PAZAPA-4460 file (N, C-alpha, C; in steps of 0.05 Angstrom, whole numbers, plus 32768, in hexadecimal, padded with zeros to 4 digits):
% residues 161
    n_x    n_y    n_z   ca_x   ca_y   ca_z    c_x    c_y    c_z   seq   type   mol
   8114   7EC9   7F40   8117   7EE3   7F43   8129   7EDF   7F64     1      M     A
   8144   7EE7   7F54   8155   7EE7   7F70   815B   7F01   7F7B     2      T     A
   815C   7F13   7F6C   8164   7F34   7F71   8146   7F41   7F74     3      D     A
   8146   7F52   7F84   812A   7F5B   7F8A   812E   7F75   7F7E     4      I     A
   8127   7F80   7F68   8126   7F9E   7F5E   8109   7FA9   7F62     5      E     A
   8107   7FBB   7F73   80EB   7FCF   7F7B   80F5   7FE7   7F6A     6      V     A
   80D9   7FF0   7F60   80D7   8003   7F4B   80BE   8013   7F56     7      R     A
   80BC   8033   7F55   80A5   803C   7F58   8095   8038   7F40     8      R     A
   8080   8032   7F46   8065   802D   7F36   8064   804A   7F21     9      A     A
   805B   8046   7F10   8056   8059   7EFB   8036   805C   7EF3    10      Q     A
   802D   806D   7EE7   800C   806C   7EDC   8008   8052   7ED2    11      P     A
   8016   8047   7EC1   8010   802B   7EB7   800A   8016   7EC8    12      D     A
   8014   8016   7EDF   800F   8002   7EF0   7FF7   8004   7F03    13      D     A
   7FDE   8016   7EFE   7FCC   8016   7F0E   7FBD   7FFE   7F0B    14      A     A
   7FBB   7FF8   7EF0   7FAB   7FD3   7EED   7FB6   7FC3   7F07    15      E     A
   7FD4   7FC3   7F03   7FE2   7FAC   7F1B   7FDE   7FB6   7F39    16      S     A
   7FD5   7FD1   7F3B   7FCD   7FD8   7F58   7FB8   7FC8   7F61    17      L     A
   7FA2   7FCC   7F42   7F89   7FC3   7F54   7F8A   7FA6   7F58    18      V     A
   7F99   7F96   7F44   7F94   7F7C   7F4B   7FA7   7F73   7F66    19      R     A
   7FB9   7F82   7F6C   7FC6   7F79   7F8B   7FB2   7F84   7FA0    20      L     A
   7FA8   7F98   7F9C   7F90   7FA5   7FAC   7F79   7F8C   7FB0    21      R     A
   7F73   7F81   7F99   7F62   7F69   7F96   7F6A   7F52   7FAE    22      G     A
   7F85   7F52   7FB0   7F8F   7F3A   7FC0   7F8E   7F43   7FDE    23      L     A
   7F99   7F56   7FE0   7F90   7F64   7FFE   7F79   7F64   800C    24      V     A
   7F63   7F6A   7FF7   7F4E   7F6A   8005   7F42   7F4B   8005    25      L     A
   7F4A   7F3D   7FFA   7F42   7F21   7FF8   7F56   7F14   8013    26      S     A
   7F6D   7F1E   801D   7F78   7F0F   8030   7F6C   7F19   804A    27      A     A
   7F59   7F36   8043   7F4F   7F3E   8060   7F30   7F34   8061    28      M     A
   7F2A   7F20   804D   7F12   7F14   804E   7EFD   7F1E   803D    29      G     A
   7F00   7F30   802A   7EEB   7F44   8020   7EEA   7F35   8001    30      V     A
   7ECE   7F2E   7FFC   7ECA   7F28   7FE4   7ECC   7F38   7FC9    31      D     A
   7EE3   7F35   7FBC   7EED   7F4B   7FA4   7EDA   7F47   7F8E    32      V     A
   7ECD   7F33   7F8B   7EBD   7F30   7F76   7ED4   7F26   7F5A    33      G     A
   7EC7   7F25   7F44   7ED3   7F20   7F2E   7EE3   7F39   7F1F    34      G     A
   7EEF   7F33   7F07   7EFE   7F47   7EF9   7EEA   7F5C   7EF3    35      P     A
   7ED4   7F5D   7EF3   7EC6   7F71   7EE4   7EB2   7F7D   7F02    36      D     A
   7EC1   7F77   7F15   7EB3   7F86   7F32   7EB2   7FA5   7F2F    37      A     A
   7E9B   7FB5   7F38   7E9E   7FCD   7F33   7EB5   7FDD   7F44    38      P     A
   7EBC   7FD2   7F5B   7ED1   7FE0   7F6B   7EEC   7FE0   7F5A    39      W     A
   7EF0   7FCF   7F4A   7F0D   7FCD   7F3B   7F0F   7FE6   7F26    40      R     A
   7EFB   7FEE   7F19   7EF7   8007   7F04   7EFF   801F   7F16    41      A     A
   7EF4   801C   7F30   7EF2   8038   7F40   7F0F   803D   7F4C    42      I     A
   7F1E   8024   7F4F   7F33   801F   7F59   7F4E   8025   7F43    43      A     A
   7F48   801B   7F2E   7F57   8024   7F1A   7F57   8040   7F14    44      L     A
   7F41   804F   7F16   7F41   806A   7F17   7F55   807E   7F28    45      D     A
   7F4C   8070   7F42   7F59   8077   7F5A   7F75   8079   7F59    46      F     A
   7F84   805E   7F49   7FA3   805C   7F4F   7FAD   8068   7F38    47      F     A
   7F9E   806E   7F21   7FA8   807E   7F0F   7FA8   809B   7F12    48      A     A
   7F97   80A0   7F25   7F9B   80C2   7F2A   7FAE   80C5   7F3F    49      R     A
   7FB2   80AF   7F56   7FCB   80B4   7F64   7FE8   80B1   7F5E    50      R     A
   7FE7   809F   7F4A   8000   8097   7F3D   800A   80B7   7F2B    51      L     A
   7FF6   80C6   7F27   7FF9   80DD   7F17   8004   80F7   7F2E    52      A     A
   8005   80EF   7F48   8009   8101   7F5A   8023   80FA   7F6C    53      D     A
   8036   80F6   7F63   8049   80ED   7F6E   8058   80FC   7F8B    54      P     A
   804E   8116   7F8C   8055   8125   7FA5   8046   8116   7FBD    55      D     A
   8030   810C   7FC2   8021   8101   7FD7   8019   80E5   7FCF    56      T     A
   8022   80D1   7FBA   8022   80B7   7FB8   8036   80AB   7FAD    57      F     A
   8039   8091   7FB4   804C   8085   7FAB   8045   8062   7FAF    58      A     A
   804E   805C   7F9B   8047   803F   7F9C   8061   802B   7F91    59      A     A
   806B   8018   7F9D   8086   8007   7F94   8080   7FED   7F8B    60      Y     A
   8089   7FDF   7F7A   8081   7FCB   7F70   809C   7FB7   7F68    61      V     A
   8099   7FA3   7F62   80AA   7F8F   7F5F   80A1   7F7C   7F41    62      V     A
   80AC   7F7E   7F2E   80A5   7F6F   7F14   80B1   7F53   7F16    63      D     A
   80A7   7F41   7F09   80AD   7F29   7F01   80AF   7F25   7EDF    64      D     A
   80C8   7F1F   7ED7   80CC   7F20   7EB7   80AE   7F14   7EA4    65      P     A
   80A3   7EFB   7EB3   808C   7EF6   7EA3   8074   7EF9   7EAF    66      V     A
   8071   7F01   7EC9   8056   7F02   7ED7   8052   7F1D   7ED8    67      A     A
   8064   7F33   7ED5   805E   7F4E   7ED6   8061   7F52   7EF3    68      G     A
   804F   7F6F   7F01   804F   7F74   7F1C   803F   7F60   7F2B    69      V     A
   8054   7F53   7F3E   804F   7F40   7F51   804B   7F44   7F6E    70      V     A
   8059   7F61   7F75   8053   7F6B   7F8F   8053   7F8A   7F90    71      A     A
   804C   7F92   7FA4   8049   7FB1   7FA8   803F   7FBB   7FC2    72      G     A
   8045   7FD5   7FC1   8040   7FED   7FD9   8039   8003   7FD2    73      A     A
   801F   8010   7FDD   8018   802A   7FDC   801B   8037   7FF4    74      A     A
   801A   8053   7FEE   801B   8064   8005   8011   8085   7FFA    75      G     A
   7FFE   808F   8010   7FF5   80AD   8008   8004   80B7   8028    76      D     A
   8001   80D6   8017   8007   80E7   802E   7FF0   80F4   8036    77      I     A
   7FE7   80F4   804C   7FD0   8103   8056   7FD4   811A   806B    78      Q     A
   7FC2   812F   8069   7FC7   8141   807D   7FC2   813F   8093    79      L     A
   7FC9   8141   80AE   7FC1   813E   80C8   7FCC   8151   80D9    80      H     A
   7FBA   8159   80EC   7FBA   816E   8103   7FD9   8162   8114    81      A     A
   7FEB   817B   8118   8001   8171   812E   7FF9   816C   8146    82      P     A
   800E   815F   8156   800B   815C   8177   801D   815D   8185    83      G     A
   8020   815A   819C   8037   815E   81A7   804E   8149   81A6    84      P     A
   8043   8131   8198   805C   8117   8195   8062   811D   8173    85      N     A
   8050   8127   8165   8056   8128   814B   804F   8144   813F    86      D     A
   8067   8158   813C   805B   8173   8133   805A   8172   8114    87      L     A
   805C   8161   8107   8058   8160   80EC   8039   8164   80E4    88      T     A
   8034   816B   80CA   8016   816D   80BE   800E   815D   80A8    89      T     A
   801F   8145   80AD   8018   8131   8099   801F   8117   809D    90      A     A
   800C   8102   809B   800F   80E4   80A2   8012   80D6   8089    91      R     A
   8023   80BF   8089   8022   80A9   8073   8011   809B   807B    92      G     A
   8004   808B   8064   7FF3   8077   806A   7FFD   8061   8054    93      H     A
   8004   804C   805E   800E   8036   8055   7FF7   8023   8045    94      L     A
   7FF6   801A   8036   7FDF   8006   802C   7FE7   7FF3   800F    95      Y     A
   7FD3   7FE7   800B   7FD4   7FD4   7FF2   7FF2   7FC3   7FF5    96      N     A
   7FF5   7FB9   8004   8012   7FAA   8009   800E   7F8D   7FFF    97      V     A
   8014   7F8A   7FE8   800C   7F66   7FE4   801C   7F58   7FD1    98      S     A
   801F   7F3D   7FCD   802C   7F2D   7FBE   801F   7F1E   7FB0    99      T     A
   8021   7F19   7F95   8015   7EFC   7F89   801A   7EE4   7F9A   100      E     A
   8003   7ED0   7F9A   800D   7EBB   7FA9   8023   7EA9   7FA1   101      P     A
   8026   7EA8   7F87   8041   7E9B   7F7E   805A   7EA6   7F7F   102      D     A
   8061   7EBF   7F8E   8072   7ECC   7F96   8079   7ED3   7FB2   103      F     A
   8069   7ECC   7FC0   806C   7ED2   7FE2   8083   7EC9   7FE8   104      R     A
   8088   7ED1   8001   809B   7EC3   8014   80BA   7EC9   8006   105      R     A
   80BE   7EDB   7FFA   80D5   7EE8   7FEC   80E1   7F02   7FF4   106      R     A
   80CF   7F0E   8000   80D9   7F25   800C   80D2   7F3A   7FF5   107      G     A
   80C0   7F36   7FE5   80B8   7F4E   7FD4   80AB   7F63   7FDD   108      L     A
   8094   7F59   7FF2   8083   7F74   7FFD   8092   7F82   800F   109      A     A
   80A6   7F6F   801B   80B7   7F80   802E   80C9   7F96   8022   110      R     A
   80D3   7F91   8007   80E4   7FA2   7FF7   80D2   7FB7   7FEF   111      A     A
   80B8   7FB4   7FEA   80AB   7FC4   7FDC   80A4   7FDD   7FF8   112      C     A
   809C   7FD2   800E   8098   7FDD   8022   80AD   7FEE   802D   113      V     A
   80C3   7FE1   802E   80DC   7FF5   8034   80E3   800D   801E   114      V     A
   80E7   8008   8005   80E4   801B   7FF1   80C9   8034   7FFA   115      A     A
   80B3   802B   7FFF   80A0   803B   8004   80A5   804F   8022   116      L     A
   80B4   8043   8034   80B3   804E   804C   80CE   8063   8047   117      M     A
   80EB   805A   8032   80FA   806B   802B   80EB   8084   8023   118      D     A
   80D7   8082   8010   80C9   8095   8002   80C4   80A8   8019   119      W     A
   80B1   80A1   8028   80A4   80AE   8041   80BB   80BF   804F   120      F     A
   80D0   80B1   8056   80E8   80BC   8063   80F7   80D3   805A   121      Q     A
   80FA   80CF   8045   810D   80D9   8034   80FF   80F1   8022   122      D     A
   80E7   80EA   8014   80DD   8101   8006   80C3   8110   8008   123      E     A
   80BA   8106   8024   80A1   8115   8034   80AC   8121   8048   124      T     A
   8099   812F   8052   8093   813D   806D   8087   812D   8084   125      A     A
   807C   8110   807C   806B   8105   808E   807C   8102   80AB   126      V     A
   806C   8102   80BE   807A   80FE   80DA   8076   80DD   80E5   127      G     A
   8060   80D1   80DB   805E   80B4   80E0   804B   80AC   80CB   128      Q     A
   8050   808C   80CB   8040   807E   80B2   802C   806A   80C4   129      V     A
   8014   806A   80B7   8003   8055   80CB   7FFD   8043   80B1   130      E     A
   7FEF   8026   80BB   7FE4   8017   80A6   7FD5   8004   80B7   131      L     A
   7FC2   7FF7   80A8   7FB1   7FE5   80B0   7FBE   7FC4   80AA   132      H     A
   7FC9   7FB7   80BC   7FD3   7F9D   80B2   7FC1   7F85   80B9   133      A     A
   7FC1   7F73   80AA   7FB8   7F58   80A8   7FC8   7F49   80BB   134      T     A
   7FBC   7F30   80C7   7FCD   7F20   80D3   7FE7   7F14   80C8   135      D     A
   7FE2   7F17   80AA   7FF5   7F06   809B   8010   7F1D   8095   136      Y     A
   800B   7F35   8095   8019   7F4A   8095   8025   7F55   80AD   137      G     A
   8019   7F53   80CB   8023   7F5E   80E1   8040   7F59   80E1   138      A     A
   804F   7F43   80DF   8068   7F42   80E5   8078   7F4E   80D4   139      D     A
   806F   7F55   80BE   8085   7F5F   80AE   8089   7F7D   80B4   140      L     A
   8070   7F85   80BB   8073   7FA5   80C6   807F   7FAB   80E4   141      Y     A
   807A   7F94   80F3   8084   7F95   8111   80A2   7F97   8110   142      L     A
   80AB   7F81   80F5   80C4   7F7B   80F3   80D7   7F9C   80EA   143      G     A
   80C5   7FAB   80DD   80D4   7FC2   80CB   80D0   7FDE   80E2   144      L     A
   80C1   7FD6   80FA   80C5   7FE9   810B   80A7   7FFB   8115   145      G     A
   8092   7FEE   8108   8075   7FFB   810D   8073   7FE9   8126   146      F     A
   8062   7FFC   8136   805C   7FF3   8150   803B   7FF2   8153   147      I     A
   802E   7FE3   815E   8012   7FE4   815F   8009   7FFC   816F   148      E     A
   7FEF   8005   8163   7FE5   8020   8170   7FDA   801D   818A   149      A     A
   7FD6   802F   8199   7FC8   802A   81B7   7FA9   8026   81B1   150      K     A
   7FA2   8037   819F   7F84   8038   819C   7F7F   802F   817E   151      Y     A
   7F68   801E   817D   7F65   8012   8169   7F54   801C   814F   152      P     A
   7F59   8014   8137   7F4A   8027   8127   7F2A   801C   812B   153      T     A
   7F21   8039   8123   7EFF   802F   8127   7EF4   803D   810E   154      M     A
   7EDC   8033   8104   7ED3   803A   80E4   7EB6   803F   80E7   155      R     A
   7EB4   8056   80D4   7E90   805B   80D8   7E8A   805E   80B2   156      F     A
   7E77   8049   80AF   7E74   804D   8092   7E5A   8062   8087   157      R     A
   7E5F   806E   807D   7E4B   8084   806E   7E3B   8072   805D   158      T     A
   7E23   807B   805B   7E12   806D   8044   7E0C   8081   802B   159      T     A
   7E13   807A   8010   7E13   8085   8005   7DFB   8078   7FED   160      R     A
   7DEF   808D   7FDE   7DD3   8085   7FCE   7DE2   8079   7FB9   161      A     A
***
């Protein structure tokens, strides 16, 4: 691969987005289980539904002629209350940035993120884009102009029966 060709993901790319999500989660130290892990079927349905809503979701991918989809990035638009520093009522959420191990360090993830950021900038009304970065990806985002938030992310997990 010499020239990077990024394309917008289509509904038939949902399975590839699930595979890439497994790589992201593994990089975060999550045990993703095997190919039949229950989360994968739910994620497949999630991505298939999101890809069918191009006004509020986009994913960009890079293909290899032999390996298929080898890198990607996804983003959602979420409603958000405005404030004095951001009058918009929508925020972007960038996630699922991943590259297959054999294709890393070639700028593929960066190209996907840039395409997604262009979508946020040119085709949506978001005022800002947020993400959660792994240590491995932080330099990529800082190099693209992201800044570290003043307040850390906190999380509360609900219990579902």
